[in-house]
C-alpha positions, 0 to 999 in steps of 0.5 A: 592742476591747481597749487594748493596754498595749504599744502605749499605752506605745510611743505614750507614749514617742513622745509623750515624745520628741516633746515633750522635742525641742520643749522643746529647741527652745523652749529654744534660741529663748527662751534656754537657762534658761527654757522656756515655761510651757505646755511645763513643764506638759505634760511634768509631765502626761505624766510623771505619766501615765506613772507612773499607767499603770505603777502601774495596770499593776502593779495589774491584773496583781497582782489577776489573779494573785490571782484568776485564775478570777475574772478569767477569768470577768469577761472572758468575761462582759464579752465576752458583754455587749459581743458582745450589745450590738453584735449588737443595733445 
């Protein structure tokens, strides 16, 4: 089962939106100038994850465009290996 990058990106956007709402709510409760330290850490981690996923997406696309036959053969071999493993269990 492959991970669809579009679904992953949509989930990340939804998580970012929910976190920003939580930060605004927490900021209103604790004063506008201070946010809870854990919320700031989580926001930074989500932003770094989004950047990393974006960079990885471009890198994978570049590798596939550089060697399309190798990428196709690798995907086929991986699919066959997973199929054999799942068939045996």
